[in-house]
Structure formats: structure tokens, C-alpha cells
C-alpha positions as CSV (number, residue, x, y, z in Angstrom):
1,M,102.1,174.5,48.5
2,K,102.7,177.3,45.9
3,T,103.2,180.8,47.3
4,N,103.6,182.7,44.1
5,I,100.1,182.7,42.8
6,Q,97.6,185.3,41.5
7,A,93.9,185.4,40.6
8,G,93.2,183.9,37.2
9,R,90.6,184.6,34.5
10,G,91.5,188.4,34.8
11,L,89.8,188.6,38.2
12,K,90.5,191.7,40.3
13,L,90.7,191.1,44.0
14,N,90.9,193.8,46.6
15,S,94.0,194.0,48.8
16,N,92.5,191.9,51.7
17,Q,91.4,189.2,49.3
18,R,94.9,189.1,47.7
19,K,96.5,188.8,51.1
20,S,94.1,186.0,52.0
21,L,94.9,184.2,48.7
22,Q,98.6,184.3,49.4
23,R,98.0,183.1,52.9
24,L,95.7,180.3,51.8
25,F,98.5,178.8,49.6
26,T,100.9,178.7,52.6
27,V,98.4,176.3,54.2
28,P,98.4,177.9,57.6
29,A,97.0,176.0,60.6
30,D,94.8,179.0,61.5
31,F,93.1,179.8,58.2
32,K,89.5,180.8,59.0
33,F,86.4,179.7,57.1
34,S,85.1,183.3,57.2
35,E,88.3,184.4,55.5
36,L,87.7,181.7,52.8
37,R,84.1,182.8,52.4
38,T,85.3,186.4,51.6
39,L,87.9,185.2,49.2
40,L,85.6,182.9,47.3
41,N,83.0,185.7,47.0
42,G,85.8,187.7,45.4
43,F,86.1,185.0,42.8
44,G,82.4,185.1,42.1
45,Y,81.3,182.0,44.1
46,V,78.0,182.1,45.9
47,E,77.5,180.2,49.1
48,S,74.7,177.8,49.6
49,N,73.9,175.6,52.6
50,G,71.9,173.2,50.4
51,S,68.8,171.6,52.0
52,A,67.8,171.6,55.6
53,S,69.4,168.2,56.0
54,S,72.8,169.2,54.7
55,G,74.2,169.7,58.2
56,S,77.6,171.4,58.2
57,R,78.1,170.9,54.4
58,V,78.4,174.2,52.5
59,Y,78.5,174.6,48.8
60,F,80.1,177.4,46.8
61,L,78.7,177.7,43.3
62,H,80.2,179.8,40.5
63,P,77.2,181.0,38.5
64,D,79.1,181.4,35.3
65,T,81.3,178.3,35.2
66,K,78.9,176.1,37.3
67,D,81.9,174.9,39.3
68,I,80.9,173.7,42.8
69,L,83.2,173.4,45.8
70,M,81.7,171.4,48.7
71,L,83.2,171.8,52.2
72,H,82.3,171.0,55.7
73,K,82.0,174.2,57.8
74,P,84.3,173.9,60.8
75,H,82.6,173.8,64.2
76,P,82.5,174.7,66.9
77,G,85.2,177.2,65.8
78,D,86.0,178.9,62.6
79,E,89.5,177.5,61.8
80,M,89.7,175.1,58.9
81,Q,91.7,171.8,58.9
82,K,94.8,171.8,56.9
83,A,93.5,169.0,54.6
84,A,90.5,171.2,53.8
85,V,92.7,174.2,53.0
86,K,94.9,172.0,50.7
87,A,91.7,170.8,49.0
88,V,90.6,174.4,48.3
89,C,94.0,175.2,46.9
90,R,93.8,172.3,44.5
91,F,90.3,173.2,43.5
92,L,91.2,176.8,42.7
93,L,94.2,175.7,40.6
94,A,92.3,173.0,38.8
95,H,89.4,175.4,37.9
96,G,91.5,178.3,36.7
97,D,90.6,180.6,39.5
98,V,94.3,181.1,40.4
99,E,97.5,180.6,38.5
100,E,101.1,180.3,39.4
101,V,103.3,183.2,38.4
């Protein structure tokens, strides 16, 4: 995927979040869900597990834009599948959270 990206909407990410963002768009096989959680928090998304019956589904809601990203939390480990990483990249591009430079 694209490797020359930056935060959109004038967002300011800390250095670890910027590194995670660059790494996310290389679609690594070892990208961790905990790393994604920190990155999405930097974009302003709030994590929700939904109801008690939601299982491994996790929602990330942006309170201002009302954008919702639904993912399945990996288990038993923390590493995400490449397809899920690609889906997150597409979501962030489509919703203006990141932009190509």
C-alpha cells in the first residue's frame, strides 16, 4: 500500500503514533492490535466493545465525525491479519484521517 502518508484533518500525532502510521501502511505481518488501538486514539477514536454478546468485535467510534470502524480483535495473540490491516488503511484514507503526500 501507500507508504508516503500523513495524518489528515490537521491532526497532530506523537512520534510513536507517526511511526505506527507509517508502519501500518506497509501492511506488515506483525502489526499488533494494541499498536492500532494507540494509533486510533491519536486520531480521536474511542474504543467500544459493544454489548455483552459482541464477542471479539470491537468498535472504534469518532465522536465528532460519527465514523465507526468495526474490527475483530485478534485472539489468542495480538497480531492482526493482513486483510484487517489493509481494511484499516482503506478506512483511514476514505474517511480523511490520513492523506497521501
